[in-house]
MIRODREN-630616 format. One line per field, with one value per residue (C-alpha): residue in one letter; x, y, z. Coordinates in nm, 3 decimals. Each point is the difference from the previous one (the first is absolute). Example, Ala and Ser with C-alpha at 12.3 -4.5 7.8 and 13.67 -1.06 7.14 Angstrom:
// residues 2
resn c(A  S)
px c(1.230  0.137)
py c(-0.450  0.344)
pz c(0.780  -0.066)
***
This chain:
// residues 304
resn c(X  X  X  X  X  X  X  X  X  X  X  X  X  X  X  X  X  X  X  X  X  X  X  X  X  X  X  X  X  X  X  X  X  X  X  X  X  X  X  X  X  X  X  X  X  X  X  X  X  X  X  X  X  X  X  X  X  X  X  X  X  X  X  X  X  X  X  X  X  X  X  X  X  X  X  X  X  X  X  X  X  X  X  X  X  X  X  X  X  X  X  X  X  X  X  X  X  X  X  X  X  X  X  X  X  X  X  X  X  X  X  X  X  X  X  X  X  X  X  X  X  X  X  X  X  X  X  X  X  X  X  X  X  X  X  X  X  X  X  X  X  X  X  X  X  X  X  X  X  X  X  X  X  X  X  X  X  X  X  X  X  X  X  X  X  X  X  X  X  X  X  X  X  X  X  X  X  X  X  X  X  X  X  X  X  X  X  X  X  X  X  X  X  X  X  X  X  X  X  X  X  X  X  X  X  X  X  X  X  X  X  X  X  X  X  X  X  X  X  X  X  X  X  X  X  X  X  X  X  X  X  X  X  X  X  X  X  X  X  X  X  X  X  X  X  X  X  X  X  X  X  X  X  X  X  X  X  X  X  X  X  X  X  X  X  X  X  X  X  X  X  X  X  X  X  X  X  X  X  X  X  X  X  X  X  X  X  X  X  X  X  X  X  X  X  X  X  X  X  X  X  X  X  X)
px c(-3.459  -0.059  0.054  0.112  0.195  -0.234  -0.329  -0.071  0.256  0.265  0.244  0.343  0.327  0.326  0.361  0.276  -0.231  0.286  0.171  -0.044  -0.288  -0.155  -0.019  -0.176  -0.237  -0.103  -0.059  -0.218  -0.206  -0.059  -0.094  -0.287  -0.112  0.143  0.131  0.371  0.195  0.378  0.227  0.303  0.314  -0.028  -0.274  -0.313  -0.035  -0.312  -0.343  0.084  0.318  0.053  0.328  0.187  0.353  0.079  0.326  -0.177  -0.304  -0.220  -0.315  -0.253  -0.289  -0.258  0.074  -0.086  -0.347  -0.264  0.243  -0.138  0.347  0.368  0.260  0.353  0.267  0.276  0.357  0.356  0.070  0.178  0.184  0.052  0.353  0.291  -0.062  0.219  -0.082  -0.139  -0.231  -0.113  -0.107  -0.186  -0.179  -0.102  -0.096  -0.200  -0.219  -0.030  -0.035  -0.234  -0.227  -0.016  -0.092  -0.280  -0.134  -0.010  -0.162  -0.286  -0.049  -0.045  -0.291  -0.351  -0.120  0.301  0.021  -0.124  0.325  0.370  0.188  0.376  0.229  0.279  0.219  0.076  0.331  -0.184  0.071  0.372  0.175  -0.230  0.215  -0.214  -0.253  -0.340  -0.151  -0.323  -0.142  0.021  0.382  0.200  0.234  0.340  0.339  0.204  -0.040  -0.312  -0.200  0.078  -0.109  -0.323  -0.086  0.052  -0.183  -0.315  0.018  0.003  -0.367  -0.107  -0.178  -0.244  -0.072  -0.059  -0.249  -0.205  0.102  0.042  0.373  0.138  0.363  0.054  0.326  0.094  0.233  0.216  -0.231  0.033  -0.023  0.205  -0.058  0.212  0.106  0.232  -0.160  0.029  0.375  -0.021  -0.203  0.258  0.281  -0.182  -0.119  0.363  0.101  0.184  -0.227  0.099  -0.033  0.118  0.218  -0.091  -0.339  -0.158  -0.141  -0.379  -0.155  -0.356  -0.145  -0.328  -0.109  -0.074  -0.357  -0.053  0.171  -0.253  -0.291  0.115  0.031  -0.355  -0.115  0.145  -0.173  -0.328  0.024  -0.097  0.135  0.356  0.194  0.361  0.251  -0.101  0.266  -0.026  0.191  -0.089  -0.090  0.301  0.338  0.284  0.377  0.221  0.113  -0.364  -0.049  0.300  -0.139  -0.345  0.141  0.202  -0.303  -0.255  0.234  0.162  0.350  0.294  0.079  0.342  0.175  0.056  0.069  0.191  -0.084  0.330  -0.056  -0.349  0.136  0.254  -0.263  -0.289  0.154  -0.230  -0.294  0.167  -0.102  -0.364  0.050  0.176  -0.237  -0.292  -0.363  -0.263  -0.314  -0.362  -0.310  -0.219  -0.229  -0.058  -0.100  -0.216  -0.188  -0.090  0.259  0.081  0.326  -0.018  0.369  0.087  0.309  0.339  -0.047  -0.340  0.125  0.296  -0.218  -0.245  0.280  0.141)
py c(0.489  -0.102  -0.371  -0.028  -0.321  -0.149  0.013  -0.007  -0.064  0.261  0.036  0.082  0.063  -0.092  0.085  -0.204  -0.300  -0.252  0.143  -0.126  0.230  0.016  -0.378  -0.031  0.289  -0.134  -0.345  0.150  0.216  -0.281  -0.241  0.238  0.012  0.336  0.062  0.083  0.136  -0.008  0.262  -0.166  0.153  -0.190  -0.053  -0.141  -0.374  -0.079  0.151  0.120  0.184  0.366  0.123  0.290  0.142  0.218  0.122  0.140  0.113  -0.229  -0.173  -0.176  0.197  -0.210  -0.277  0.226  0.092  -0.109  -0.038  0.092  0.022  -0.011  -0.137  0.106  -0.217  -0.014  0.111  -0.132  -0.197  0.210  -0.299  -0.198  0.121  0.182  0.370  0.208  0.322  -0.183  -0.220  0.296  0.168  -0.319  0.000  0.363  -0.012  -0.323  0.159  0.360  -0.061  -0.295  0.191  0.299  -0.228  -0.169  0.327  0.167  -0.306  -0.021  0.377  -0.017  -0.245  0.126  -0.190  -0.034  -0.249  0.123  -0.076  -0.028  -0.183  0.047  -0.221  0.213  -0.057  0.088  0.120  0.333  0.068  -0.072  -0.106  0.083  -0.160  -0.099  0.276  -0.130  0.174  -0.029  0.150  0.352  -0.010  0.180  -0.169  -0.099  0.070  -0.216  -0.199  -0.206  0.287  0.213  -0.285  -0.049  0.370  0.001  -0.333  0.132  0.337  -0.186  -0.093  0.366  -0.041  -0.250  0.222  0.297  -0.210  -0.051  -0.361  -0.109  -0.073  -0.190  -0.081  -0.331  0.057  -0.361  -0.136  -0.312  -0.279  -0.324  -0.276  -0.302  0.056  0.313  0.340  0.047  -0.282  -0.235  0.020  -0.019  -0.321  -0.233  0.151  -0.043  -0.351  -0.090  0.142  0.289  0.279  0.285  0.368  0.256  0.284  0.117  -0.173  0.307  0.136  -0.025  -0.209  0.085  -0.328  -0.135  -0.355  -0.071  -0.092  0.336  0.186  -0.138  0.055  0.359  0.072  -0.123  0.202  0.316  -0.079  -0.041  0.304  0.320  0.219  -0.130  0.224  0.113  -0.192  -0.314  -0.193  -0.374  -0.133  -0.190  0.209  -0.099  0.044  -0.196  0.023  -0.221  -0.165  -0.086  -0.126  -0.228  -0.137  -0.055  -0.182  -0.225  -0.062  -0.070  -0.207  -0.171  0.065  0.169  0.355  0.065  0.170  0.373  0.186  0.318  0.326  0.026  -0.342  0.100  0.318  -0.203  -0.251  0.235  0.332  0.298  -0.233  -0.088  0.338  -0.103  -0.346  0.161  0.297  0.012  0.054  -0.004  0.066  -0.030  -0.077  0.275  0.049  -0.373  -0.044  0.314  -0.126  -0.327  -0.239  -0.297  -0.191  -0.379  -0.030  0.314  -0.125  -0.106  -0.358  -0.042  0.163  -0.238  -0.301  0.097  -0.025  -0.337)
pz c(-0.324  0.358  0.057  -0.364  0.047  0.258  -0.188  -0.371  -0.272  -0.073  -0.289  0.142  -0.184  0.174  -0.083  0.163  -0.001  -0.002  0.309  0.355  0.090  -0.347  -0.033  0.336  -0.074  -0.340  0.151  0.275  -0.238  -0.247  0.278  0.080  -0.362  -0.105  -0.349  0.006  -0.294  0.030  -0.155  -0.162  -0.153  -0.329  -0.261  0.164  -0.061  0.202  0.047  0.350  -0.107  -0.091  -0.147  0.152  -0.011  0.301  -0.155  -0.305  0.197  -0.211  0.123  -0.223  0.147  -0.186  0.247  0.293  -0.128  0.251  0.289  0.341  0.153  -0.091  0.242  -0.091  0.166  -0.264  0.073  0.010  0.318  0.262  0.148  -0.318  -0.079  0.156  -0.030  -0.226  -0.184  -0.303  0.206  0.209  -0.327  -0.090  0.338  -0.045  -0.369  0.025  0.266  -0.112  -0.376  0.054  0.237  -0.234  -0.292  0.194  0.143  -0.341  -0.158  0.250  -0.010  -0.379  0.010  -0.077  0.308  0.230  0.287  0.333  0.178  -0.078  0.275  -0.028  0.202  0.146  0.306  0.358  -0.137  -0.029  0.368  -0.007  0.321  0.293  0.270  0.299  -0.075  -0.111  -0.304  -0.196  -0.319  0.142  0.006  -0.270  -0.244  0.132  -0.154  -0.233  -0.319  0.076  0.150  -0.306  -0.230  0.196  -0.023  -0.380  -0.026  0.169  -0.177  -0.333  0.050  -0.020  -0.335  0.151  0.299  -0.229  -0.197  0.317  0.057  0.361  0.034  0.299  0.075  0.177  0.187  0.067  0.266  -0.009  -0.116  0.197  -0.262  -0.091  -0.375  -0.038  0.126  0.295  0.200  -0.295  0.058  0.379  0.025  -0.163  0.207  0.329  -0.089  -0.063  0.338  -0.168  0.116  0.225  0.067  -0.252  0.122  0.350  -0.016  0.157  -0.328  -0.035  -0.275  -0.099  -0.131  -0.135  -0.081  -0.367  0.098  0.168  -0.286  -0.249  0.237  0.060  -0.373  -0.050  0.301  -0.158  -0.329  0.186  0.228  -0.178  0.279  -0.048  -0.238  0.024  0.211  0.190  0.193  -0.057  0.298  0.316  0.306  0.213  -0.175  0.158  0.003  -0.213  0.324  0.076  -0.357  0.048  0.327  -0.153  -0.304  0.230  0.222  -0.275  -0.220  0.302  -0.123  0.171  -0.116  0.144  -0.289  -0.033  -0.324  0.090  -0.172  -0.195  -0.157  -0.110  -0.159  -0.197  -0.113  -0.074  -0.091  0.054  0.076  0.331  0.142  -0.043  0.153  0.295  0.016  0.240  -0.098  0.272  -0.203  0.116  -0.212  0.144  -0.301  -0.048  0.362  0.005  -0.307  0.172  -0.137  0.223  -0.031  -0.010  0.099  0.198  0.188  -0.129  0.125  -0.167  -0.323  -0.017  0.085  -0.276  -0.255  0.104)
***
């Protein structure tokens, strides 16, 4: 399937197609003439929809017949709500049960897709401090690393069926439409931006443009299986993010949100906002991918 999305027309199924990344990916694929079918958690109402229910492990496999690839991006938003035990179960179940359902569905097809691309997360590595890590690093400790391990293991049925399975471990996506940066942009534009906690924690970021381009690169590159870090090549600290936002948006960023306040506001999620992840995209770079917006300033500018 080399150059699948760059030449010829492919049929590609996508879960999580209404999310930040899924919306942009579907738009990009369709702009190039590819046929996209979207998995929806209700009865299908349009010709491009396929019903599935990750909780029940149900997928209407008839809708996946003829697909060259499946991109699985669905999962409860990590930063959408304050973490408590119930929402942590929702985060885990939405990813693990959904991935297992998709993997088993594609494995059951008489002619399965050539590739299953599962969106996972840099949370796999846990808090790395100032230490740079790439795909060769082991899983970290804590809630998100444990979820990420289960999440990726849940695709075993597809791997066992001989399907190329890749895990797109995505960083913080710089976009005004949603995600963490979707909340930062209005604050900084209003002059209410500032560093979080000590500001020394590393943030591994990627522009939305590069995220979509990297997903398509993984689809196209037959040698890419297993984990692939989707993050820009030069992670920066939260203090540097704050300075770049102030610089690019031409707004002051004088405020400081202390760690205790974040813990009160965010619950357990605060440990991940305050944690440090310095993650490098070694496999992307080795496979020839080139970032359009490799620096924090250019990534922020691309989203304004």
